[in-house]
N, CA, C and O of each residue as an XYZ file, in Angstrom:
432
protein
N      -7.892    -18.819    145.516
C      -7.252    -20.094    145.608
C      -6.506    -20.627    144.360
O      -6.995    -20.368    143.260
N      -5.508    -21.257    144.426
C      -4.905    -21.838    143.253
C      -5.179    -23.044    142.878
O      -5.303    -23.826    143.820
N      -5.346    -23.561    141.650
C      -5.572    -24.758    141.181
C      -4.812    -25.257    139.995
O      -4.833    -24.654    138.922
N      -4.164    -26.321    140.182
C      -3.315    -26.802    139.023
C      -4.067    -27.896    138.378
O      -4.541    -28.853    138.989
N      -4.150    -27.688    137.047
C      -4.655    -28.768    136.145
C      -3.722    -29.128    135.109
O      -3.535    -28.315    134.204
N      -3.139    -30.173    135.108
C      -2.209    -30.632    134.243
C      -0.889    -29.518    134.582
O      -0.433    -29.280    135.700
N      -0.453    -28.947    133.309
C       0.617    -27.823    133.472
C       0.030    -26.473    133.689
O       0.738    -25.477    133.836
N      -1.243    -26.450    133.706
C      -2.054    -25.053    133.913
C      -2.236    -24.722    135.355
O      -2.559    -25.564    136.193
N      -2.009    -23.418    135.622
C      -2.231    -23.044    137.027
C      -3.120    -21.794    136.927
O      -2.847    -20.759    136.319
N      -4.335    -22.097    137.696
C      -5.383    -21.159    137.580
C      -5.580    -20.520    139.158
O      -5.447    -21.191    140.182
N      -5.908    -19.151    139.114
C      -6.320    -18.312    140.224
C      -7.381    -17.763    140.100
O      -7.424    -16.871    139.253
N      -8.586    -18.063    140.852
C     -10.020    -17.779    140.864
C      -9.921    -15.992    140.780
O      -9.226    -15.279    141.504
N     -10.717    -15.611    139.820
C     -10.802    -14.005    139.929
C     -12.110    -13.927    140.400
O     -13.064    -14.364    139.756
N     -12.234    -13.223    141.836
C     -13.351    -13.093    142.556
C     -14.504    -12.101    142.055
O     -15.702    -12.129    142.337
N     -13.772    -11.183    141.199
C     -14.573    -10.271    140.588
C     -15.579    -10.686    139.561
O     -16.586    -10.027    139.303
N     -15.197    -12.004    138.893
C     -16.005    -12.544    137.992
C     -16.272    -13.963    138.324
O     -15.647    -14.780    137.648
N     -17.057    -14.407    139.208
C     -17.370    -15.715    139.484
C     -18.163    -16.579    138.479
O     -18.998    -16.123    137.698
N     -17.838    -17.771    138.577
C     -18.935    -18.375    137.719
C     -20.361    -18.246    137.975
O     -20.762    -18.460    139.119
N     -21.212    -17.909    137.016
C     -22.478    -17.626    137.476
C     -23.444    -18.567    137.976
O     -24.529    -18.144    138.374
N     -23.158    -19.873    138.003
C     -24.093    -20.953    138.279
C     -23.395    -21.656    139.514
O     -22.176    -21.694    139.683
N     -24.412    -22.244    140.408
C     -23.927    -22.864    141.457
C     -23.820    -24.192    141.109
O     -24.763    -24.913    140.784
N     -22.376    -24.586    141.196
C     -21.795    -25.955    140.829
C     -20.810    -26.350    141.826
O     -20.175    -25.446    142.369
N     -20.579    -27.586    142.159
C     -19.654    -28.230    143.012
C     -18.155    -27.591    142.851
O     -17.498    -27.197    143.815
N     -17.762    -27.550    141.651
C     -16.412    -27.030    141.341
C     -16.513    -26.489    139.974
O     -16.653    -27.167    138.956
N     -16.417    -24.993    140.055
C     -16.655    -24.291    138.792
C     -15.414    -24.403    137.867
O     -14.250    -24.537    138.246
N     -15.862    -24.326    136.586
C     -14.835    -24.416    135.641
C     -13.895    -23.244    135.687
O     -14.372    -22.185    136.093
N     -12.571    -23.274    135.314
C     -11.567    -22.148    135.178
C     -11.785    -21.658    133.986
O     -12.026    -22.375    133.014
N     -11.718    -20.325    133.944
C     -11.593    -19.641    132.660
C     -10.240    -19.419    132.185
O      -9.274    -19.376    132.947
N     -10.172    -19.285    130.985
C      -8.705    -19.418    130.467
C      -7.977    -17.973    130.752
O      -6.757    -17.904    130.608
N      -8.621    -16.985    131.098
C      -8.121    -15.764    131.639
C      -7.703    -15.730    132.904
O      -7.050    -14.749    133.260
N      -7.976    -16.740    133.800
C      -7.610    -16.960    135.200
C      -6.078    -17.770    135.219
O      -5.317    -17.656    136.181
N      -5.829    -18.405    134.291
C      -4.531    -19.062    134.041
C      -3.373    -18.277    134.177
O      -3.164    -17.333    133.415
N      -2.499    -18.626    135.204
C      -1.348    -17.730    135.447
C       0.150    -18.004    134.806
O       1.121    -17.295    135.073
N       0.183    -19.036    134.003
C       1.600    -19.325    133.535
C       1.863    -18.466    132.217
O       2.996    -18.157    131.848
N       0.833    -18.157    131.631
C       0.872    -17.234    130.295
C       0.654    -18.274    129.060
O       0.247    -17.949    127.945
N       0.997    -19.554    129.466
C       0.992    -20.361    128.271
C      -0.310    -20.543    127.617
O      -0.386    -20.512    126.389
N      -1.300    -20.722    128.334
C      -2.692    -20.840    127.801
C      -3.135    -19.537    127.026
O      -3.598    -19.544    125.885
N      -2.937    -18.472    127.770
C      -3.164    -17.278    126.982
C      -2.571    -16.945    125.770
O      -3.122    -16.158    125.000
N      -1.371    -17.532    125.494
C      -0.776    -17.478    124.404
C      -1.302    -18.398    123.291
O      -1.471    -18.061    122.119
N      -1.505    -19.448    123.755
C      -2.358    -20.551    122.872
C      -3.698    -19.776    122.135
O      -3.946    -19.629    120.938
N      -4.451    -19.346    123.336
C      -5.827    -18.815    122.915
C      -5.501    -17.739    121.796
O      -6.201    -17.563    120.799
N      -4.463    -17.118    122.068
C      -4.185    -15.565    121.249
C      -4.108    -16.173    119.857
O      -4.759    -15.710    118.920
N      -3.274    -17.252    119.737
C      -2.852    -18.024    118.284
C      -4.157    -18.421    117.685
O      -4.447    -18.114    116.528
N      -4.900    -19.063    118.424
C      -6.343    -19.543    117.959
C      -7.153    -18.181    117.467
O      -7.732    -18.110    116.382
N      -7.106    -17.304    118.270
C      -8.210    -16.234    118.138
C      -7.677    -15.621    116.944
O      -8.541    -15.261    116.144
N      -6.517    -15.417    116.628
C      -5.975    -14.872    115.364
C      -6.094    -15.807    114.230
O      -5.734    -15.373    113.135
N      -6.522    -16.977    114.299
C      -6.752    -17.972    113.260
C      -5.449    -18.769    112.569
O      -5.431    -19.441    111.538
N      -4.337    -18.450    113.527
C      -3.108    -19.014    113.075
C      -3.005    -20.482    113.618
O      -3.742    -20.899    114.512
N      -1.965    -21.288    112.965
C      -1.718    -22.665    113.060
C      -1.312    -22.768    114.669
O      -0.566    -21.903    115.128
N      -1.791    -23.789    115.486
C      -1.373    -23.884    116.746
C      -0.266    -25.070    116.781
O      -0.416    -26.142    116.197
N       0.783    -24.742    117.496
C       1.771    -25.624    117.742
C       1.163    -26.821    118.411
O       0.128    -26.613    119.045
N       1.620    -27.988    118.373
C       1.117    -29.088    119.111
C       0.915    -29.082    120.569
O      -0.051    -29.631    121.101
N       1.839    -28.454    121.210
C       1.776    -28.125    122.714
C       0.658    -27.045    123.015
O      -0.108    -27.118    123.975
N       0.662    -26.131    122.161
C      -0.517    -25.136    122.283
C      -1.845    -26.044    122.254
O      -2.673    -26.084    123.165
N      -1.896    -26.691    121.175
C      -3.238    -27.527    121.015
C      -3.491    -28.335    122.191
O      -4.637    -28.391    122.637
N      -2.595    -28.929    122.706
C      -2.585    -29.612    124.036
C      -3.213    -28.944    125.166
O      -4.171    -29.413    125.781
N      -2.608    -27.763    125.437
C      -3.111    -26.925    126.501
C      -4.374    -26.499    126.316
O      -5.056    -26.411    127.336
N      -4.944    -26.165    125.131
C      -6.338    -25.748    124.796
C      -7.377    -26.963    125.126
O      -8.433    -26.850    125.749
N      -6.763    -28.288    124.495
C      -7.542    -29.499    125.020
C      -7.750    -29.511    126.407
O      -8.909    -29.574    126.818
N      -6.609    -29.451    127.361
C      -6.785    -29.611    128.720
C      -7.754    -28.499    129.235
O      -8.573    -28.748    130.120
N      -7.659    -27.470    128.754
C      -8.459    -26.171    129.366
C      -9.872    -26.694    129.055
O     -10.646    -26.899    129.990
N     -10.284    -26.944    127.635
C     -11.553    -27.275    127.305
C     -12.254    -28.434    128.119
O     -13.400    -28.436    128.567
N     -11.342    -29.367    128.197
C     -11.780    -30.670    128.948
C     -12.258    -30.244    130.488
O     -13.399    -30.409    130.919
N     -11.157    -29.666    131.217
C     -11.876    -29.023    132.394
C     -13.192    -28.329    132.373
O     -14.177    -28.601    133.059
N     -13.078    -27.520    131.603
C     -14.247    -26.568    131.431
C     -15.631    -27.210    131.323
O     -16.602    -26.980    132.045
N     -15.546    -28.069    130.276
C     -16.722    -28.825    129.893
C     -17.086    -29.889    131.037
O     -18.292    -30.110    131.153
N     -16.442    -30.408    131.682
C     -16.606    -31.312    132.563
C     -17.158    -30.717    133.839
O     -17.691    -31.426    134.691
N     -17.026    -29.416    133.962
C     -17.548    -28.703    135.327
C     -18.697    -27.780    134.874
O     -19.482    -27.448    135.762
N     -18.908    -27.335    133.681
C     -19.789    -26.317    133.385
C     -21.289    -26.767    133.309
O     -21.504    -27.935    132.984
N     -22.291    -25.976    133.568
C     -23.529    -26.223    133.471
C     -23.790    -26.339    131.860
O     -23.327    -25.511    131.075
N     -24.558    -27.424    131.466
C     -24.634    -27.780    130.047
C     -26.231    -27.861    129.843
O     -26.999    -28.119    130.770
N     -26.606    -27.631    128.626
C     -27.937    -27.646    128.189
C     -28.559    -29.374    128.364
O     -27.882    -30.325    127.972
N     -29.802    -29.528    128.949
C     -30.099    -30.765    129.073
C     -30.107    -31.708    127.985
O     -29.912    -32.921    128.072
N     -30.348    -31.043    126.969
C     -30.188    -32.177    125.524
C     -28.931    -32.223    124.949
O     -28.735    -32.926    123.958
N     -27.972    -31.494    125.501
C     -26.441    -31.837    125.065
C     -25.879    -33.023    125.530
O     -26.172    -33.459    126.643
N     -24.907    -33.725    124.601
C     -24.460    -34.813    125.038
C     -22.933    -34.745    125.477
O     -22.002    -35.099    124.753
N     -22.795    -34.188    126.901
C     -21.508    -34.044    127.314
C     -20.480    -34.992    127.030
O     -19.365    -34.576    126.713
N     -20.702    -36.152    127.099
C     -19.557    -37.269    126.677
C     -19.180    -37.260    125.241
O     -18.000    -37.425    124.932
N     -20.156    -37.067    124.284
C     -19.758    -36.821    122.982
C     -18.898    -35.586    122.798
O     -17.843    -35.656    122.168
N     -19.284    -34.581    123.279
C     -18.557    -33.296    123.408
C     -16.977    -33.491    123.811
O     -16.040    -33.129    123.100
N     -16.869    -34.095    125.015
C     -15.772    -34.471    125.524
C     -14.639    -35.336    124.740
O     -13.420    -35.170    124.699
N     -15.496    -36.346    124.115
C     -14.792    -37.034    122.864
C     -14.121    -36.316    121.957
O     -12.983    -36.597    121.583
N     -14.895    -35.200    121.493
C     -14.586    -34.426    120.247
C     -13.349    -33.730    120.835
O     -12.501    -33.519    119.968
N     -13.042    -33.355    121.944
C     -11.864    -32.534    122.261
C     -10.536    -32.941    122.084
O      -9.582    -32.198    121.853
N     -10.519    -34.452    122.232
C      -9.296    -35.253    121.926
C      -9.202    -35.546    120.468
O      -8.215    -36.132    120.024
N     -10.129    -35.185    119.749
C      -9.927    -35.315    118.359
C      -9.584    -34.023    117.555
O      -9.375    -34.116    116.345
N      -9.522    -32.851    118.177
C      -9.371    -31.676    117.607
C      -7.801    -31.679    117.038
O      -6.924    -32.110    117.788
N      -7.477    -31.227    115.792
C      -6.463    -31.332    115.313
C      -5.937    -29.917    114.632
O      -4.753    -29.589    114.563
N      -7.028    -29.168    114.159
C      -6.780    -27.924    113.396
C      -7.708    -26.779    113.986
O      -8.589    -26.969    114.825
N      -7.375    -25.576    113.421
C      -8.092    -24.459    114.023
C      -9.726    -24.730    113.570
O     -10.618    -24.484    114.382
N     -10.029    -25.247    112.233
C     -11.266    -25.581    111.830
C     -12.060    -26.429    112.650
O     -13.262    -26.197    112.782
N     -11.380    -27.609    113.344
C     -11.857    -28.482    114.340
C     -12.115    -27.571    115.629
O     -13.195    -27.664    116.212
N     -11.395    -26.931    115.953
C     -11.547    -26.121    117.179
C     -12.875    -25.154    117.073
O     -13.762    -25.019    117.916
N     -12.766    -24.609    115.967
C     -13.942    -23.632    115.698
C     -15.402    -24.420    115.556
O     -16.448    -23.909    115.956
N     -15.343    -25.543    115.022
C     -16.497    -26.400    115.152
C     -16.990    -26.887    116.354
O     -18.174    -26.934    116.687
N     -15.822    -27.318    117.114
C     -16.194    -27.795    118.654
C     -16.548    -26.444    119.469
O     -17.332    -26.553    120.412
N     -16.102    -25.396    119.208
C     -16.654    -24.293    120.054
C     -18.067    -23.940    119.442
O     -18.909    -23.683    120.303
N     -18.422    -23.886    118.374
C     -19.854    -23.841    117.849
C     -20.720    -24.643    118.653
O     -21.698    -24.222    119.270
N     -20.280    -25.903    118.611
C     -21.154    -27.018    119.167
C     -21.208    -26.769    120.844
O     -22.215    -27.078    121.481
N     -20.107    -26.223    121.437
C     -20.263    -26.017    122.915
C     -21.107    -24.884    123.079
O     -21.946    -24.859    123.979
N     -20.954    -23.960    122.293
C     -21.885    -22.695    122.202
C     -23.496    -23.237    122.198
O     -24.362    -22.791    122.951
N     -23.672    -24.135    121.340
C     -25.092    -24.534    121.277
C     -25.555    -25.145    122.548
O     -26.714    -24.980    122.930
N     -24.705    -25.834    123.207
C     -24.861    -26.539    124.305
C     -24.865    -25.737    125.632
O     -25.050    -26.260    126.731
N     -24.630    -24.352    125.414
C     -24.756    -23.468    126.503
C     -23.439    -23.292    127.110
O     -23.399    -22.698    128.187
N     -22.297    -23.739    126.558
C     -21.046    -23.486    127.245
C     -20.183    -22.562    126.549
O     -20.087    -22.689    125.329
N     -19.538    -21.648    127.144
C     -18.980    -20.368    126.290
C     -17.366    -20.423    126.935
O     -16.987    -19.647    127.812
N     -16.763    -21.172    126.506
C     -15.151    -21.306    127.113
C     -14.336    -20.080    126.685
O     -13.353    -19.698    127.320
N     -14.811    -19.462    125.538
C     -13.806    -18.496    125.116
C     -14.493    -17.167    125.305
O     -13.901    -16.122    125.033
């Protein structure tokens, strides 16, 4: 089933379903079909500077993922969501990814 989130288009990979029972599972970046998100993630993974449009795509991706994912009981989902909008650099993104990991969320 195809799902559009902003400019991103996702198609569920039935071989790798989200492992938790949730109303609407988060979409994983590798399920995005336009190629724009994968390109942005690759730049991030190489530690290179993201173009503003690439950063925006990653923020859209992270927001939907965090809104839908199972999260640790003691994690503050609302605070993590606020941080997504404040990401400006690779360092910001890395710190956010660490915080997400501590909350049990692994979007990358």
